[in-house]
N, C-alpha and C positions, 0 to 999 in steps of 0.2 A: 759650884755646885751645893748637891743634895745633903743637909747636913745628914749622916749615918743613923739618931735619932729618927725623920722624916722617912726613912729608906723605913728603917724597921715596922714601925706605923702601916704603911702603903703594904708588905709584905703579908702584916697579920692581917690583914684586912679581905685579901686578898686570901689568904687561907680559908676564911671565914667561909664566905662568896663561894669554895669550892667543896666547902663541910658540906652547905648543901647539896650542892648538887652528888657528890658520893653515893647518897639519897636513892640515887633515879638508875645508878650503875647497876646491870645485870649480875650479882653475885653469884650468881648459877655457872659463868663462863667464864672460867682464870684467864681466855683470852682477852677480854674484855674488864677484868677488874686492875689484873695485874697492873696496867699500864697507865690506870688510873690513880693505883693506889703509890709507883712507882715518883709520878707528878706529882704527885701533892705530896710527900716525901724529901724529894729532888726541892723543892721551890723556897723549904726556908731552910735547908741544908748549905742549901748552895748560896742562899742569898741574894737567886736571879732563877725570876720568872723565865725567861727565854729558855734555860739549860732545865728549866725542869719541863717546861713544853716539852723543847727536842727530843730530851729521854722518851719523854710519854710517847710520842709517834713511835722512835725505834721500837720502844719493847712493841710498841701495838704490835706492830711490822713482825718482828720477829714472833713474836704469839704465836702469830697466824701462819709462819713460813715452817714452824717446829709443829702448829699441831695439824697441820694439814689445809686450815681455810683458810690457803689463802686469795681467792677467786673474793671472797669476804673483807676486804682491803682494796678502799680504791683505791687507782690508779694515784691522782692528786695525794693519799698517804701517803703512800711508797717513797715516790721523789719528793715529797717532804722526810720525809725517815731520812731518803741519801744527800739530800742535802744538807738536815743537822749532821745526820754520820761523817759528812767530808767536813762542816766548820768547826766542831771535833776536834779529825785527826789533825786537822791541818793546823788552830788553834793551839793544842794541844790539852 
């Protein structure tokens, strides 16, 4: 088992690497930046990279559906969002 102080350092490193990527996000389109922000905030708050990525996929697809830009979301991303939503619903 990995001690908590070791996993916290890994999460901090991932947050720093992701912060660099946030500079490349299209900040003019809410359907692009909202999922990135949700992902970046969820990871450290839940101590889970997988949960952050999953909520990012779900947020991305939902934002595209709500804005009427469903065709911009690739089928693979939609499938991943459905799988993550199912995982979260089943595991609670």
